C-alpha positions as CSV (number, residue, x, y, z in Angstrom):
1,M,122.1,113.3,-135.5
2,V,125.2,111.0,-136.2
3,P,125.7,107.8,-134.0
4,S,128.9,108.1,-131.9
5,R,131.0,105.1,-131.1
6,Q,131.8,104.9,-127.5
7,A,135.0,101.9,-126.6
8,T,134.1,100.0,-123.4
9,R,136.0,97.0,-122.3
10,R,134.0,94.5,-124.9
11,G,134.8,96.7,-127.6
12,P,133.0,99.3,-129.8
13,R,129.7,100.2,-128.7
14,L,127.4,102.0,-131.2
15,A,125.0,105.1,-129.4
16,V,121.8,106.6,-131.2
17,C,120.9,109.7,-130.1
18,V,117.1,110.3,-131.3
19,S,115.2,113.4,-130.7
20,R,111.7,112.9,-128.2
21,H,110.4,116.0,-130.0
22,L,109.3,114.2,-132.9
23,P,105.6,114.9,-134.1
24,V,103.1,112.0,-134.0
25,V,101.6,110.7,-137.0
26,K,98.8,108.5,-137.1
27,A,98.8,106.0,-139.6
28,D,95.4,106.7,-141.1
29,D,96.6,110.3,-141.7
30,F,99.0,109.6,-144.8
31,F,98.9,105.5,-145.4
32,S,95.5,104.1,-147.0
33,F,95.3,101.3,-149.4
34,D,92.1,98.8,-151.4
35,E,92.7,95.7,-149.5
36,V,90.1,94.1,-152.7
37,Q,92.8,95.0,-154.9
38,I,95.3,94.0,-152.9
39,F,93.5,90.7,-152.8
40,E,92.5,90.5,-156.5
41,R,96.5,91.0,-157.6
42,F,98.7,89.0,-155.4
43,A,95.5,85.8,-154.5
44,G,93.5,86.1,-158.1
45,P,90.5,86.7,-159.2
46,G,87.5,86.3,-157.1
47,S,89.7,85.6,-154.1
48,W,88.6,88.4,-152.0
49,Q,85.2,87.0,-152.1
50,T,86.3,83.8,-151.2
51,W,88.0,85.2,-148.0
52,M,85.2,87.2,-146.9
53,R,82.8,84.2,-147.5
54,D,85.3,81.4,-146.0
55,G,87.5,83.3,-143.8
56,T,90.3,81.4,-145.2
57,I,92.2,81.3,-148.4
58,N,94.9,79.0,-150.1
59,V,97.3,81.5,-152.3
60,E,99.6,79.6,-154.9
61,K,102.7,80.3,-155.9
62,V,103.2,83.1,-153.1
63,F,106.8,81.8,-152.7
64,S,107.4,80.4,-156.3
65,Y,110.8,82.4,-156.6
66,L,112.0,80.2,-154.1
67,D,111.5,76.8,-156.4
68,L,114.4,77.0,-158.0
69,P,116.8,74.3,-157.9
70,D,120.1,75.9,-156.4
71,L,117.5,77.5,-153.7
72,R,115.4,74.0,-153.1
73,E,119.0,72.3,-152.6
74,M,120.2,75.2,-149.8
75,I,116.0,74.9,-147.9
76,D,116.8,71.1,-148.1
77,T,120.4,71.1,-146.9
78,E,118.9,73.7,-144.2
79,F,116.2,71.4,-142.8
80,S,118.8,68.5,-143.0
81,I,121.0,70.2,-140.8
82,Y,118.0,71.2,-138.2
83,R,116.8,67.5,-138.1
84,H,120.5,66.1,-137.4
85,H,120.9,69.0,-134.3
86,H,117.2,68.4,-133.2
87,R,116.5,66.2,-129.9
88,T,114.1,64.1,-129.5
89,L,113.5,62.4,-126.1
90,P,113.3,59.2,-126.1
91,G,110.0,56.9,-126.5
92,T,108.7,60.2,-128.1
93,S,107.1,61.6,-131.0
94,R,108.2,65.3,-131.9
95,L,104.9,65.4,-134.3
96,G,107.0,66.6,-137.1
97,W,107.8,70.1,-135.4
98,L,111.2,71.2,-135.6
99,R,111.3,73.2,-132.0
100,N,114.7,74.5,-133.0
101,M,114.0,75.8,-136.2
102,Y,113.0,79.6,-135.2
103,Y,115.2,81.9,-137.3
104,S,116.2,79.7,-140.3
105,L,117.8,81.5,-143.6
106,V,114.3,80.2,-145.5
107,Q,111.7,81.4,-142.6
108,Q,113.6,85.1,-142.8
109,L,112.8,85.0,-146.5
110,A,109.5,84.1,-146.2
111,R,108.9,86.3,-143.5
112,Q,110.3,89.6,-144.9
113,D,108.2,88.7,-148.6
114,P,106.3,91.8,-149.8
115,V,103.4,89.7,-150.9
116,W,102.8,87.8,-147.9
117,Y,102.9,91.1,-146.0
118,A,100.5,92.8,-147.9
119,L,97.9,90.0,-147.8
120,T,98.5,90.0,-144.3
121,V,97.8,93.5,-144.1
122,A,94.9,93.7,-146.3
123,A,92.7,90.4,-144.6
124,R,93.0,92.2,-141.4
125,P,89.6,94.0,-140.8
126,D,91.5,97.0,-138.3
127,K,93.7,97.7,-141.9
128,H,96.5,98.0,-139.3
129,W,100.0,97.5,-141.3
130,R,102.6,98.3,-138.6
131,L,102.9,94.6,-137.3
132,A,105.1,92.4,-135.3
133,S,105.6,89.4,-136.8
134,Y,106.5,86.7,-134.0
135,P,108.8,83.8,-134.9
136,Y,107.5,80.2,-134.7
137,I,109.1,76.7,-134.8
138,T,108.9,74.7,-138.3
139,K,106.7,72.0,-139.1
140,D,108.4,69.3,-141.1
141,T,105.8,67.3,-143.1
142,G,109.1,65.2,-144.3
143,A,108.8,63.7,-140.9
144,G,109.3,59.7,-141.5
145,G,105.5,59.1,-140.8
146,E,105.2,60.9,-137.7
147,A,101.5,62.3,-137.5
148,T,101.5,65.9,-138.1
149,G,98.0,67.3,-138.4
150,F,97.0,69.1,-135.4
151,L,96.1,72.8,-135.3
152,H,96.9,75.3,-132.0
153,M,95.9,79.1,-131.9
154,D,96.9,81.4,-129.2
155,F,93.6,83.4,-128.9
156,D,92.2,84.6,-125.5
157,L,88.4,84.0,-126.3
158,E,87.3,85.6,-123.0
159,S,89.4,88.8,-124.1
160,F,87.9,88.6,-127.5
161,L,83.8,88.6,-126.4
162,A,84.7,91.2,-123.9
163,D,86.4,93.8,-126.0
164,G,87.2,92.6,-128.9
165,R,90.8,92.0,-128.1
166,G,92.4,89.6,-130.7
167,G,89.2,89.9,-133.6
168,S,91.9,91.3,-135.8
169,R,94.6,88.1,-135.4
170,L,95.3,85.8,-138.5
171,T,97.3,82.5,-138.8
172,S,99.4,82.2,-141.8
173,N,101.9,79.7,-143.2
174,A,103.8,78.7,-146.2
175,T,104.0,75.4,-147.4
176,S,107.0,73.8,-149.4
177,R,104.4,73.9,-152.5
178,W,105.1,77.6,-152.5
179,T,101.3,77.9,-151.2
180,T,100.3,80.2,-148.4
181,R,97.3,79.5,-146.3
182,M,95.7,82.4,-144.1
183,E,92.8,82.0,-141.3
184,K,90.9,84.3,-139.6
185,V,91.3,83.3,-136.0
186,A,88.3,85.2,-135.2
187,R,85.4,85.4,-137.8
188,Y,83.0,88.4,-137.0
């Protein structure tokens, strides 16, 4: 159906009509992939064995297309803007976090990267490919000598032990060296 426009006191509003009688299609009915082939193509030969053995892997040059002089300058400028607008309480350290940087342009580029997505899907033991990506604050390692090294994972150990919930969750991050690191939260 064609969306209709309705005027309101606040301006035009877009209304979309969707049928409730769409067929239910399971992901397994039409989409399958070879996770080993995805790893070998994007992370290099032997990467799948490394992932299965160690549960962690560094993949070089996933975001190397961002390492162009013009883009690098834009990314540096964007970080400078967020640093300028970050409020650190007197007498405290930000621990390298830019707590105001959730939706920067470079974060949006990385979150939509098809290679990062393919590796994330291939690394999941449940093979789910319809994923929700949650924004997270940026770690700024150019933090002027602040301590930046610690790890926090949002994981409910009791639920995992009771029914396996969260067992397919991964953590991953991208660094300005254009490397991505993926880790299994729970190893089987």
